[in-house]
MARZAKOL-393375 format. One record per residue (C-alpha): x, y, z; residue number from 0. Coordinates in steps of 0.25 Angstrom, whole numbers, plus 5000, padded with zeros to 4 digits. Example, Ala and Ser with C-alpha at 12.3 -4.5 7.8 and 13.67 -1.06 7.14 Angstrom:
2
+------+------+------+-----+
|   xx |   yy |   zz |   n |
+------+------+------+-----+
| 5049 | 4982 | 5031 |   0 |
| 5055 | 4996 | 5029 |   1 |
+------+------+------+-----+
***
This chain:
505
+------+------+------+-----+
|   xx |   yy |   zz |   n |
+------+------+------+-----+
| 5064 | 5049 | 5058 |   0 |
| 5062 | 5036 | 5054 |   1 |
| 5076 | 5035 | 5047 |   2 |
| 5082 | 5039 | 5060 |   3 |
| 5075 | 5027 | 5067 |   4 |
| 5081 | 5018 | 5056 |   5 |
| 5095 | 5024 | 5056 |   6 |
| 5094 | 5020 | 5072 |   7 |
| 5087 | 5008 | 5070 |   8 |
| 5099 | 5001 | 5059 |   9 |
| 5110 | 5009 | 5067 |  10 |
| 5117 | 5005 | 5078 |  11 |
| 5112 | 5001 | 5090 |  12 |
| 5112 | 5007 | 5101 |  13 |
| 5112 | 5020 | 5093 |  14 |
| 5124 | 5029 | 5094 |  15 |
| 5121 | 5043 | 5102 |  16 |
| 5127 | 5051 | 5093 |  17 |
| 5117 | 5045 | 5082 |  18 |
| 5106 | 5046 | 5091 |  19 |
| 5109 | 5061 | 5095 |  20 |
| 5109 | 5065 | 5078 |  21 |
| 5096 | 5058 | 5077 |  22 |
| 5090 | 5065 | 5090 |  23 |
| 5081 | 5075 | 5082 |  24 |
| 5075 | 5063 | 5075 |  25 |
| 5074 | 5054 | 5086 |  26 |
| 5066 | 5063 | 5096 |  27 |
| 5055 | 5060 | 5086 |  28 |
| 5052 | 5049 | 5095 |  29 |
| 5047 | 5057 | 5106 |  30 |
| 5039 | 5065 | 5096 |  31 |
| 5030 | 5051 | 5090 |  32 |
| 5018 | 5047 | 5098 |  33 |
| 5005 | 5051 | 5101 |  34 |
| 4999 | 5063 | 5111 |  35 |
| 4985 | 5064 | 5116 |  36 |
| 4979 | 5076 | 5115 |  37 |
| 4965 | 5081 | 5122 |  38 |
| 4960 | 5090 | 5111 |  39 |
| 4962 | 5087 | 5096 |  40 |
| 4957 | 5092 | 5082 |  41 |
| 4950 | 5080 | 5079 |  42 |
| 4940 | 5080 | 5089 |  43 |
| 4936 | 5094 | 5087 |  44 |
| 4926 | 5088 | 5078 |  45 |
| 4916 | 5076 | 5080 |  46 |
| 4907 | 5072 | 5072 |  47 |
| 4896 | 5062 | 5080 |  48 |
| 4888 | 5054 | 5074 |  49 |
| 4900 | 5053 | 5063 |  50 |
| 4895 | 5057 | 5048 |  51 |
| 4906 | 5053 | 5039 |  52 |
| 4900 | 5057 | 5029 |  53 |
| 4903 | 5073 | 5033 |  54 |
| 4918 | 5068 | 5030 |  55 |
| 4924 | 5072 | 5014 |  56 |
| 4926 | 5057 | 5012 |  57 |
| 4931 | 5053 | 4998 |  58 |
| 4926 | 5044 | 4986 |  59 |
| 4938 | 5045 | 4977 |  60 |
| 4936 | 5037 | 4966 |  61 |
| 4923 | 5033 | 4958 |  62 |
| 4920 | 5018 | 4963 |  63 |
| 4925 | 5020 | 4977 |  64 |
| 4914 | 5014 | 4985 |  65 |
| 4912 | 5026 | 4994 |  66 |
| 4919 | 5039 | 5000 |  67 |
| 4933 | 5035 | 5007 |  68 |
| 4943 | 5041 | 5018 |  69 |
| 4957 | 5040 | 5012 |  70 |
| 4964 | 5045 | 5022 |  71 |
| 4959 | 5038 | 5034 |  72 |
| 4968 | 5034 | 5045 |  73 |
| 4962 | 5023 | 5052 |  74 |
| 4965 | 5021 | 5067 |  75 |
| 4963 | 5006 | 5074 |  76 |
| 4970 | 4999 | 5087 |  77 |
| 4971 | 4985 | 5088 |  78 |
| 4958 | 4980 | 5098 |  79 |
| 4967 | 4972 | 5108 |  80 |
| 4982 | 4978 | 5108 |  81 |
| 4977 | 4992 | 5104 |  82 |
| 4987 | 4994 | 5093 |  83 |
| 4984 | 5005 | 5084 |  84 |
| 4984 | 5008 | 5068 |  85 |
| 4982 | 5019 | 5059 |  86 |
| 4979 | 5014 | 5046 |  87 |
| 4974 | 5020 | 5032 |  88 |
| 4959 | 5013 | 5027 |  89 |
| 4951 | 5017 | 5019 |  90 |
| 4939 | 5023 | 5024 |  91 |
| 4926 | 5021 | 5016 |  92 |
| 4913 | 5029 | 5021 |  93 |
| 4901 | 5020 | 5022 |  94 |
| 4891 | 5031 | 5029 |  95 |
| 4891 | 5042 | 5040 |  96 |
| 4897 | 5032 | 5050 |  97 |
| 4906 | 5020 | 5045 |  98 |
| 4916 | 5018 | 5035 |  99 |
| 4923 | 5006 | 5028 | 100 |
| 4936 | 5004 | 5035 | 101 |
| 4946 | 4998 | 5023 | 102 |
| 4956 | 4989 | 5032 | 103 |
| 4966 | 4981 | 5023 | 104 |
| 4972 | 4969 | 5027 | 105 |
| 4988 | 4971 | 5032 | 106 |
| 4983 | 4985 | 5041 | 107 |
| 4982 | 4987 | 5055 | 108 |
| 4967 | 4992 | 5056 | 109 |
| 4963 | 4980 | 5049 | 110 |
| 4971 | 4972 | 5059 | 111 |
| 4963 | 4980 | 5072 | 112 |
| 4950 | 4978 | 5066 | 113 |
| 4954 | 4962 | 5061 | 114 |
| 4957 | 4962 | 5076 | 115 |
| 4944 | 4969 | 5083 | 116 |
| 4937 | 4959 | 5074 | 117 |
| 4942 | 4946 | 5081 | 118 |
| 4939 | 4954 | 5094 | 119 |
| 4925 | 4957 | 5089 | 120 |
| 4926 | 4973 | 5093 | 121 |
| 4924 | 4985 | 5084 | 122 |
| 4939 | 4992 | 5083 | 123 |
| 4939 | 5005 | 5086 | 124 |
| 4944 | 5014 | 5073 | 125 |
| 4947 | 5029 | 5071 | 126 |
| 4949 | 5034 | 5058 | 127 |
| 4956 | 5048 | 5056 | 128 |
| 4957 | 5056 | 5044 | 129 |
| 4967 | 5066 | 5043 | 130 |
| 4977 | 5071 | 5052 | 131 |
| 4992 | 5071 | 5052 | 132 |
| 4997 | 5065 | 5039 | 133 |
| 5008 | 5057 | 5046 | 134 |
| 4994 | 5046 | 5050 | 135 |
| 4991 | 5045 | 5036 | 136 |
| 5007 | 5041 | 5034 | 137 |
| 5006 | 5033 | 5045 | 138 |
| 4992 | 5025 | 5044 | 139 |
| 4998 | 5021 | 5031 | 140 |
| 5012 | 5018 | 5036 | 141 |
| 5014 | 5003 | 5034 | 142 |
| 5019 | 5003 | 5049 | 143 |
| 5021 | 4989 | 5056 | 144 |
| 5007 | 4985 | 5062 | 145 |
| 5011 | 4989 | 5077 | 146 |
| 5017 | 5004 | 5073 | 147 |
| 5005 | 5014 | 5076 | 148 |
| 5004 | 5024 | 5065 | 149 |
| 5002 | 5035 | 5074 | 150 |
| 5015 | 5034 | 5080 | 151 |
| 5021 | 5033 | 5068 | 152 |
| 5012 | 5045 | 5063 | 153 |
| 5019 | 5053 | 5073 | 154 |
| 5030 | 5049 | 5071 | 155 |
| 5029 | 5055 | 5057 | 156 |
| 5022 | 5068 | 5062 | 157 |
| 5036 | 5069 | 5073 | 158 |
| 5025 | 5072 | 5084 | 159 |
| 5016 | 5065 | 5093 | 160 |
| 5002 | 5061 | 5086 | 161 |
| 4991 | 5069 | 5093 | 162 |
| 4977 | 5060 | 5099 | 163 |
| 4966 | 5061 | 5107 | 164 |
| 4956 | 5053 | 5113 | 165 |
| 4941 | 5054 | 5111 | 166 |
| 4929 | 5047 | 5119 | 167 |
| 4922 | 5034 | 5115 | 168 |
| 4934 | 5029 | 5104 | 169 |
| 4946 | 5021 | 5110 | 170 |
| 4957 | 5029 | 5098 | 171 |
| 4964 | 5043 | 5099 | 172 |
| 4961 | 5052 | 5089 | 173 |
| 4973 | 5057 | 5081 | 174 |
| 4974 | 5072 | 5086 | 175 |
| 4976 | 5079 | 5072 | 176 |
| 4966 | 5071 | 5064 | 177 |
| 4956 | 5078 | 5054 | 178 |
| 4942 | 5067 | 5057 | 179 |
| 4943 | 5055 | 5067 | 180 |
| 4932 | 5044 | 5063 | 181 |
| 4931 | 5035 | 5076 | 182 |
| 4922 | 5023 | 5076 | 183 |
| 4924 | 5007 | 5075 | 184 |
| 4924 | 4994 | 5065 | 185 |
| 4916 | 4984 | 5070 | 186 |
| 4921 | 4970 | 5069 | 187 |
| 4917 | 4961 | 5056 | 188 |
| 4907 | 4971 | 5050 | 189 |
| 4914 | 4974 | 5035 | 190 |
| 4905 | 4984 | 5025 | 191 |
| 4910 | 4983 | 5008 | 192 |
| 4920 | 4995 | 5008 | 193 |
| 4926 | 5000 | 4995 | 194 |
| 4928 | 5000 | 4983 | 195 |
| 4940 | 5012 | 4985 | 196 |
| 4948 | 5017 | 4973 | 197 |
| 4962 | 5013 | 4982 | 198 |
| 4977 | 5017 | 4980 | 199 |
| 4979 | 5003 | 4973 | 200 |
| 4972 | 5012 | 4961 | 201 |
| 4959 | 5003 | 4959 | 202 |
| 4945 | 5002 | 4967 | 203 |
| 4947 | 4992 | 4980 | 204 |
| 4935 | 4987 | 4980 | 205 |
| 4923 | 4985 | 4991 | 206 |
| 4928 | 4975 | 5003 | 207 |
| 4921 | 4973 | 5015 | 208 |
| 4930 | 4982 | 5027 | 209 |
| 4927 | 4983 | 5042 | 210 |
| 4918 | 4996 | 5045 | 211 |
| 4922 | 5009 | 5053 | 212 |
| 4910 | 5013 | 5061 | 213 |
| 4912 | 5029 | 5064 | 214 |
| 4908 | 5034 | 5076 | 215 |
| 4913 | 5048 | 5077 | 216 |
| 4920 | 5057 | 5068 | 217 |
| 4930 | 5068 | 5074 | 218 |
| 4937 | 5077 | 5066 | 219 |
| 4945 | 5092 | 5068 | 220 |
| 4937 | 5107 | 5065 | 221 |
| 4937 | 5107 | 5050 | 222 |
| 4943 | 5093 | 5048 | 223 |
| 4950 | 5091 | 5035 | 224 |
| 4948 | 5078 | 5028 | 225 |
| 4961 | 5071 | 5020 | 226 |
| 4958 | 5062 | 5010 | 227 |
| 4966 | 5057 | 5000 | 228 |
| 4964 | 5049 | 4986 | 229 |
| 4969 | 5036 | 4983 | 230 |
| 4968 | 5028 | 4968 | 231 |
| 4978 | 5024 | 4957 | 232 |
| 4991 | 5028 | 4960 | 233 |
| 4998 | 5039 | 4962 | 234 |
| 4989 | 5045 | 4974 | 235 |
| 4993 | 5051 | 4987 | 236 |
| 4995 | 5038 | 4994 | 237 |
| 5005 | 5035 | 4986 | 238 |
| 5013 | 5047 | 4991 | 239 |
| 5011 | 5044 | 5006 | 240 |
| 5013 | 5030 | 5003 | 241 |
| 5028 | 5032 | 4997 | 242 |
| 5032 | 5043 | 5008 | 243 |
| 5028 | 5031 | 5017 | 244 |
| 5036 | 5023 | 5011 | 245 |
| 5050 | 5033 | 5013 | 246 |
| 5046 | 5036 | 5027 | 247 |
| 5046 | 5023 | 5030 | 248 |
| 5057 | 5017 | 5021 | 249 |
| 5069 | 5017 | 5032 | 250 |
| 5062 | 5009 | 5041 | 251 |
| 5061 | 4998 | 5031 | 252 |
| 5074 | 4992 | 5034 | 253 |
| 5073 | 4992 | 5048 | 254 |
| 5061 | 4985 | 5048 | 255 |
| 5063 | 4973 | 5037 | 256 |
| 5081 | 4975 | 5038 | 257 |
| 5080 | 4966 | 5026 | 258 |
| 5075 | 4979 | 5017 | 259 |
| 5080 | 4989 | 5011 | 260 |
| 5070 | 4997 | 5005 | 261 |
| 5055 | 4995 | 5002 | 262 |
| 5046 | 5001 | 4994 | 263 |
| 5031 | 5000 | 4989 | 264 |
| 5024 | 5004 | 4977 | 265 |
| 5015 | 5015 | 4978 | 266 |
| 5010 | 5014 | 4964 | 267 |
| 5006 | 4999 | 4967 | 268 |
| 4996 | 5004 | 4979 | 269 |
| 5009 | 5002 | 4988 | 270 |
| 5007 | 4986 | 4993 | 271 |
| 5007 | 4980 | 4977 | 272 |
| 5022 | 4983 | 4975 | 273 |
| 5034 | 4983 | 4985 | 274 |
| 5049 | 4982 | 4984 | 275 |
| 5060 | 4981 | 4994 | 276 |
| 5077 | 4981 | 4994 | 277 |
| 5081 | 4971 | 5002 | 278 |
| 5093 | 4965 | 5007 | 279 |
| 5099 | 4951 | 5000 | 280 |
| 5109 | 4947 | 5009 | 281 |
| 5106 | 4932 | 5005 | 282 |
| 5097 | 4925 | 4996 | 283 |
| 5083 | 4928 | 4997 | 284 |
| 5085 | 4938 | 5008 | 285 |
| 5076 | 4947 | 5000 | 286 |
| 5063 | 4937 | 5004 | 287 |
| 5064 | 4938 | 5017 | 288 |
| 5063 | 4954 | 5015 | 289 |
| 5053 | 4952 | 5007 | 290 |
| 5045 | 4944 | 5015 | 291 |
| 5046 | 4955 | 5028 | 292 |
| 5041 | 4964 | 5019 | 293 |
| 5031 | 4955 | 5016 | 294 |
| 5027 | 4954 | 5030 | 295 |
| 5028 | 4968 | 5034 | 296 |
| 5014 | 4975 | 5038 | 297 |
| 5008 | 4981 | 5025 | 298 |
| 5019 | 4978 | 5016 | 299 |
| 5014 | 4963 | 5017 | 300 |
| 5003 | 4968 | 5007 | 301 |
| 5015 | 4969 | 4996 | 302 |
| 5011 | 4962 | 4983 | 303 |
| 5023 | 4962 | 4975 | 304 |
| 5037 | 4964 | 4983 | 305 |
| 5049 | 4966 | 4975 | 306 |
| 5061 | 4963 | 4982 | 307 |
| 5076 | 4967 | 4978 | 308 |
| 5091 | 4969 | 4984 | 309 |
| 5095 | 4980 | 4975 | 310 |
| 5097 | 4996 | 4979 | 311 |
| 5086 | 5001 | 4969 | 312 |
| 5074 | 5010 | 4970 | 313 |
| 5063 | 5001 | 4973 | 314 |
| 5052 | 5013 | 4971 | 315 |
| 5056 | 5013 | 4955 | 316 |
| 5049 | 5000 | 4951 | 317 |
| 5056 | 5001 | 4938 | 318 |
| 5071 | 4998 | 4945 | 319 |
| 5063 | 4986 | 4956 | 320 |
| 5057 | 4978 | 4946 | 321 |
| 5069 | 4981 | 4935 | 322 |
| 5079 | 4975 | 4948 | 323 |
| 5069 | 4966 | 4952 | 324 |
| 5067 | 4959 | 4939 | 325 |
| 5082 | 4960 | 4937 | 326 |
| 5084 | 4950 | 4948 | 327 |
| 5072 | 4944 | 4950 | 328 |
| 5073 | 4926 | 4951 | 329 |
| 5061 | 4922 | 4947 | 330 |
| 5063 | 4908 | 4951 | 331 |
| 5065 | 4913 | 4967 | 332 |
| 5061 | 4929 | 4966 | 333 |
| 5047 | 4930 | 4965 | 334 |
| 5039 | 4925 | 4976 | 335 |
| 5024 | 4924 | 4974 | 336 |
| 5015 | 4924 | 4987 | 337 |
| 5000 | 4920 | 4984 | 338 |
| 4987 | 4922 | 4991 | 339 |
| 4994 | 4933 | 5001 | 340 |
| 4987 | 4946 | 5007 | 341 |
| 4984 | 4960 | 4998 | 342 |
| 4982 | 4972 | 5001 | 343 |
| 4969 | 4974 | 5000 | 344 |
| 4969 | 4984 | 4990 | 345 |
| 4975 | 4975 | 4980 | 346 |
| 4964 | 4967 | 4972 | 347 |
| 4975 | 4959 | 4962 | 348 |
| 4974 | 4948 | 4973 | 349 |
| 4961 | 4936 | 4972 | 350 |
| 4953 | 4944 | 4982 | 351 |
| 4956 | 4954 | 4994 | 352 |
| 4967 | 4955 | 5002 | 353 |
| 4973 | 4944 | 4995 | 354 |
| 4985 | 4942 | 4984 | 355 |
| 4998 | 4938 | 4983 | 356 |
| 5014 | 4942 | 4984 | 357 |
| 5024 | 4944 | 4974 | 358 |
| 5040 | 4945 | 4978 | 359 |
| 5049 | 4948 | 4969 | 360 |
| 5064 | 4946 | 4973 | 361 |
| 5075 | 4954 | 4964 | 362 |
| 5087 | 4953 | 4971 | 363 |
| 5102 | 4949 | 4968 | 364 |
| 5110 | 4951 | 4956 | 365 |
| 5104 | 4954 | 4941 | 366 |
| 5097 | 4942 | 4935 | 367 |
| 5092 | 4945 | 4922 | 368 |
| 5094 | 4958 | 4911 | 369 |
| 5081 | 4964 | 4910 | 370 |
| 5073 | 4967 | 4899 | 371 |
| 5071 | 4982 | 4893 | 372 |
| 5062 | 4980 | 4882 | 373 |
| 5052 | 4970 | 4874 | 374 |
| 5055 | 4965 | 4860 | 375 |
| 5047 | 4953 | 4861 | 376 |
| 5032 | 4950 | 4856 | 377 |
| 5020 | 4950 | 4866 | 378 |
| 5011 | 4939 | 4863 | 379 |
| 4998 | 4941 | 4861 | 380 |
| 4988 | 4947 | 4867 | 381 |
| 4999 | 4956 | 4875 | 382 |
| 5001 | 4969 | 4867 | 383 |
| 5012 | 4975 | 4874 | 384 |
| 5025 | 4977 | 4881 | 385 |
| 5031 | 4989 | 4888 | 386 |
| 5043 | 4985 | 4897 | 387 |
| 5043 | 4993 | 4911 | 388 |
| 5056 | 4992 | 4915 | 389 |
| 5065 | 4981 | 4912 | 390 |
| 5062 | 4965 | 4914 | 391 |
| 5048 | 4970 | 4917 | 392 |
| 5039 | 4972 | 4904 | 393 |
| 5023 | 4976 | 4904 | 394 |
| 5015 | 4968 | 4894 | 395 |
| 5000 | 4971 | 4889 | 396 |
| 4989 | 4961 | 4891 | 397 |
| 4977 | 4957 | 4888 | 398 |
| 4965 | 4961 | 4899 | 399 |
| 4965 | 4951 | 4910 | 400 |
| 4953 | 4946 | 4905 | 401 |
| 4958 | 4941 | 4892 | 402 |
| 4969 | 4936 | 4897 | 403 |
| 4972 | 4932 | 4911 | 404 |
| 4984 | 4923 | 4911 | 405 |
| 4997 | 4928 | 4907 | 406 |
| 5006 | 4916 | 4907 | 407 |
| 5009 | 4914 | 4892 | 408 |
| 5016 | 4927 | 4895 | 409 |
| 5027 | 4924 | 4903 | 410 |
| 5031 | 4912 | 4894 | 411 |
| 5032 | 4921 | 4880 | 412 |
| 5046 | 4922 | 4876 | 413 |
| 5047 | 4936 | 4874 | 414 |
| 5047 | 4939 | 4888 | 415 |
| 5057 | 4929 | 4893 | 416 |
| 5067 | 4941 | 4896 | 417 |
| 5058 | 4947 | 4904 | 418 |
| 5055 | 4945 | 4919 | 419 |
| 5043 | 4951 | 4922 | 420 |
| 5030 | 4954 | 4914 | 421 |
| 5018 | 4962 | 4918 | 422 |
| 5004 | 4960 | 4909 | 423 |
| 4996 | 4974 | 4912 | 424 |
| 4986 | 4981 | 4904 | 425 |
| 4992 | 4991 | 4898 | 426 |
| 5008 | 4988 | 4899 | 427 |
| 5012 | 5003 | 4892 | 428 |
| 5002 | 5010 | 4902 | 429 |
| 5008 | 5002 | 4914 | 430 |
| 5023 | 5003 | 4911 | 431 |
| 5021 | 5022 | 4910 | 432 |
| 5025 | 5024 | 4923 | 433 |
| 5031 | 5016 | 4935 | 434 |
| 5018 | 5018 | 4942 | 435 |
| 5010 | 5015 | 4932 | 436 |
| 5017 | 5000 | 4932 | 437 |
| 5015 | 5000 | 4948 | 438 |
| 5002 | 5002 | 4947 | 439 |
| 4997 | 4993 | 4936 | 440 |
| 5005 | 4980 | 4939 | 441 |
| 5005 | 4979 | 4954 | 442 |
| 4991 | 4983 | 4957 | 443 |
| 4987 | 4973 | 4946 | 444 |
| 4992 | 4958 | 4950 | 445 |
| 4993 | 4948 | 4961 | 446 |
| 5006 | 4942 | 4960 | 447 |
| 5001 | 4928 | 4961 | 448 |
| 4990 | 4928 | 4952 | 449 |
| 4996 | 4938 | 4941 | 450 |
| 5012 | 4934 | 4942 | 451 |
| 5016 | 4924 | 4930 | 452 |
| 5030 | 4917 | 4928 | 453 |
| 5034 | 4910 | 4916 | 454 |
| 5036 | 4898 | 4924 | 455 |
| 5033 | 4895 | 4938 | 456 |
| 5039 | 4882 | 4945 | 457 |
| 5037 | 4877 | 4960 | 458 |
| 5050 | 4874 | 4966 | 459 |
| 5051 | 4871 | 4982 | 460 |
| 5038 | 4878 | 4982 | 461 |
| 5044 | 4891 | 4975 | 462 |
| 5037 | 4896 | 4964 | 463 |
| 5049 | 4898 | 4955 | 464 |
| 5047 | 4908 | 4941 | 465 |
| 5052 | 4911 | 4929 | 466 |
| 5052 | 4923 | 4920 | 467 |
| 5045 | 4931 | 4915 | 468 |
| 5035 | 4935 | 4927 | 469 |
| 5021 | 4940 | 4921 | 470 |
| 5015 | 4949 | 4930 | 471 |
| 4999 | 4950 | 4926 | 472 |
| 4994 | 4965 | 4929 | 473 |
| 4983 | 4966 | 4922 | 474 |
| 4970 | 4971 | 4927 | 475 |
| 4962 | 4959 | 4933 | 476 |
| 4946 | 4957 | 4933 | 477 |
| 4949 | 4956 | 4948 | 478 |
| 4956 | 4970 | 4949 | 479 |
| 4947 | 4983 | 4957 | 480 |
| 4944 | 4994 | 4945 | 481 |
| 4955 | 5005 | 4944 | 482 |
| 4952 | 5018 | 4952 | 483 |
| 4948 | 5029 | 4940 | 484 |
| 4943 | 5044 | 4943 | 485 |
| 4928 | 5047 | 4939 | 486 |
| 4930 | 5051 | 4925 | 487 |
| 4920 | 5063 | 4927 | 488 |
| 4928 | 5068 | 4940 | 489 |
| 4941 | 5064 | 4932 | 490 |
| 4935 | 5073 | 4920 | 491 |
| 4930 | 5086 | 4929 | 492 |
| 4945 | 5086 | 4936 | 493 |
| 4952 | 5088 | 4921 | 494 |
| 4942 | 5098 | 4916 | 495 |
| 4946 | 5107 | 4930 | 496 |
| 4960 | 5102 | 4932 | 497 |
| 4964 | 5115 | 4927 | 498 |
| 4957 | 5122 | 4937 | 499 |
| 4960 | 5113 | 4949 | 500 |
| 4974 | 5119 | 4945 | 501 |
| 4973 | 5132 | 4940 | 502 |
| 4986 | 5142 | 4944 | 503 |
| 4976 | 5154 | 4945 | 504 |
+------+------+------+-----+
***
């Protein structure tokens, strides 16, 4: 259906009658989109009043989690004045029988609604749905424009109207087919420490102050089934959901951003740390306007590293992508580092929460250099091992950050003169084992403004002009939160019983 809309939007206008007739089955979906009210709904079959959140089997998934978290929450809010709806997935930590945290991250609709309610000095009504049509999960995490209702998108995905039902003493209708509905409100200016939590970046996001949800009632179906997922170091379930979403939305990117032919964010990094795009370069530096368009679009604005090319390549393949960029990259005017920007709430590489920087790499036009494939030089002390990851990109084992924080001498070493990109890690051979290991290790462990160095850097006409090689310090820094790892006792127990779990008998 989305591809049909794209073909109509990019074709002749008005569309020929023949074209409309050929697409009549898909276009009939328009008449099945929307919400419908029902007087009776499964979600209202039972009610827990006063609420008791301890009655729900909420999970604690990692040893150092700060408590039990609802990991598939569908948090519904409305803009206090305009009534614009938002359905988002913000983790929910249970504090006690009646209260939870609301992990409203920056750049997300629920947080905007709470901010507005706080300015008005009034409570924000909140409804937390758990379970229901799978389309709700997809729509809640989809990077939709701020004013596109997620419930309408869910209706589109399931190809039928979404049933809702009114309840007394709460302004929100409930989604009829959900398993649970927690109704309540968030009080302005009220905060409570939330976290830590082992999140999809593969690290523990630390405890910070977040708004509090006060639950007033819990509605649920008879025999309700509580759904949950486990997030942690990639690969987990959220990676597959995210990749499905990208395939679903990819036909829309050229319509919303006409200069962009293809766009991909890397789930292996936690999505926001790395994105790549194929753009049109019909005149010099047109790629810049496409890059700024991407960095100004909704949740894509949280992208930390953006790589841009005009070549028809598979941008989901990190080796092909890097090789294409590095062969065409001009260090004097193809690298832009924007310091003191916002940063994803879950990314702790910046100087403080929600603060960081961005790097834009432009690899367009003709090939500018031949990329080396093997390293035959001598490593300066105290560096011990060098492993090529792909042509032009060399991984180097470094001492710990505590032992040596300044890597500027590395960029000056003559044996690296032919390599455009050096990446220093704590374990180069391990980082080079797979694309997954490379993406996760490198892009979750550096802040562009603090951790990208060059052989030289000159200021020309207010522009920073670099010379190669570039050095990225992707070592684990002392300020980073710990990596998520299973409880050892639980791991040994599962290992000992693994065969019985999957016994053929």
